[in-house]
Every structure is written in C-alpha cells, then in structure tokens.
C-alpha positions as CSV (number, residue, x, y, z in Angstrom):
1,X,-27.9,14.6,3.2
2,X,-31.6,16.3,3.0
3,X,-31.0,18.6,-0.1
4,X,-27.9,18.7,-2.0
5,X,-26.9,14.8,-3.0
6,X,-28.5,13.8,-6.4
7,X,-30.7,11.2,-5.0
8,X,-32.4,13.8,-2.6
9,X,-32.5,16.5,-5.6
10,X,-34.3,13.9,-7.7
11,X,-36.7,13.1,-4.8
12,X,-37.5,16.7,-3.7
13,X,-37.9,17.4,-7.4
14,X,-40.7,14.9,-7.5
15,X,-42.3,15.9,-4.2
16,X,-42.8,19.4,-5.3
17,X,-44.1,18.2,-8.6
18,X,-46.3,15.8,-7.0
19,X,-47.8,19.0,-4.9
20,X,-47.8,21.2,-7.7
21,X,-50.5,18.7,-9.5
22,X,-52.5,18.9,-6.6
23,X,-52.7,23.0,-5.5
24,X,-53.1,25.5,-8.2
25,X,-50.3,27.3,-6.7
26,X,-47.3,25.7,-7.8
27,X,-44.6,26.1,-6.0
28,X,-40.6,26.2,-6.6
29,X,-38.7,25.1,-3.2
30,X,-35.3,26.4,-3.3
31,X,-32.8,24.4,-0.2
32,X,-33.4,26.6,2.2
33,X,-37.1,26.5,2.1
34,X,-37.0,22.9,2.0
35,X,-34.9,22.9,5.3
36,X,-36.7,25.7,7.3
37,X,-39.9,25.8,5.8
38,X,-41.7,27.8,2.6
39,X,-43.0,31.5,3.8
40,X,-43.1,30.6,7.6
41,X,-45.0,33.7,8.2
42,X,-47.9,32.4,6.3
43,X,-50.6,30.4,8.1
44,X,-52.1,29.6,4.8
45,X,-49.1,27.0,4.4
46,X,-49.7,25.0,7.3
47,X,-50.2,21.8,5.3
48,X,-47.3,22.6,3.2
49,X,-45.0,22.8,6.0
50,X,-46.5,19.8,7.3
51,X,-45.7,18.1,4.0
52,X,-42.3,19.3,4.1
53,X,-41.7,17.6,7.1
54,X,-43.2,14.4,6.2
55,X,-40.7,14.4,3.7
56,X,-37.5,14.9,5.7
57,X,-38.2,12.0,7.4
58,X,-38.7,10.1,4.9
59,X,-35.3,11.5,3.5
60,X,-34.3,10.9,7.1
61,X,-35.4,7.4,7.5
62,X,-34.5,6.0,4.0
63,X,-30.8,7.4,4.4
64,X,-30.8,5.2,8.1
65,X,-31.8,2.3,6.2
66,X,-29.1,3.0,3.3
67,X,-31.8,3.2,1.0
68,X,-32.9,6.3,-1.8
69,X,-35.9,8.4,-0.9
70,X,-39.0,7.3,-3.2
71,X,-41.8,9.4,-4.3
72,X,-44.3,6.3,-3.6
73,X,-42.6,5.2,-0.7
74,X,-42.8,8.9,0.9
75,X,-46.6,9.0,-0.6
76,X,-47.4,6.0,1.8
77,X,-45.7,7.4,4.8
78,X,-47.8,10.4,4.3
79,X,-51.0,8.8,4.0
80,X,-50.3,7.2,7.2
81,X,-49.8,10.1,9.2
82,X,-53.0,11.8,7.8
83,X,-55.1,8.8,8.5
84,X,-53.6,8.8,12.1
85,X,-54.3,12.4,12.1
86,X,-57.6,11.8,11.1
87,X,-58.1,9.2,14.2
88,X,-56.7,11.4,16.2
89,X,-59.0,14.5,15.5
90,X,-62.1,12.1,15.5
91,X,-61.3,11.1,18.9
92,X,-60.7,14.9,20.6
93,X,-63.5,16.7,18.1
94,X,-61.4,18.1,16.0
95,X,-62.3,16.7,12.6
96,X,-63.1,19.7,11.0
97,X,-59.9,21.3,11.5
98,X,-58.2,17.8,10.1
99,X,-60.4,18.4,7.4
100,X,-59.9,22.3,6.4
101,X,-56.2,21.3,6.6
102,X,-55.9,18.2,4.7
103,X,-58.4,18.6,1.8
104,X,-56.5,20.9,0.3
105,X,-54.4,17.7,-1.1
106,X,-57.2,15.9,-2.0
107,X,-56.4,13.2,0.4
108,X,-58.4,13.2,3.2
109,X,-62.2,11.8,2.9
110,X,-63.7,15.2,2.9
C-alpha cells in the first residue's frame, strides 16, 4: 500500500524529486528507507524523516478515501503541518529550533 502499488511508486518518485530540487544532497530512497526512515542514525536527516512521515500519512489518508496519492495535495498537507508547528514553536519560545529544522526546505519564513 505505501510503496509497491503503481500509484504509490509514482508518488514516491515525485516526492523524492521534489526533495532533491530543494536540497543539494540528492537522495534516492528504496522501499525500506521510505517505510522505516532514511539513515535513522544520522540526526541531520531529522527534517527528511518528518517529511517522509507526513508523506506516508498522506498516502494513508488517500487510500482510506479511495484516492490516489498526489504530490500537490501532499505539499498542501506539508505546508499546513509546517505552519502548525510554527505556531507551536512561537507559543513555546522554540522558534529558532523550528527555523533551523524547516529552513532546510526553504518553506518556512526564515
């Protein structure tokens, strides 16, 4: 459901390509890395792990609604999650930590 069906394969290819346009470290993930995390022992990939978690959640939601996972819908969900995290960071005086995390994708207002 998450990686092997044709629609999911297309989605993951788009998700990885989008990431690679935002980051200089060109990743290429296999199904195991998508499901369980990319280089889980390296903390510098924290934002990627969160990115993948939100992408998996999108696949889950799409499947439950009998829809096809879609990059544009995923990016809207990602933006919403980032904005929510931003509000929590401001409220909890953790804005610098938030900024350091999400600036890697050039999405947050740095």
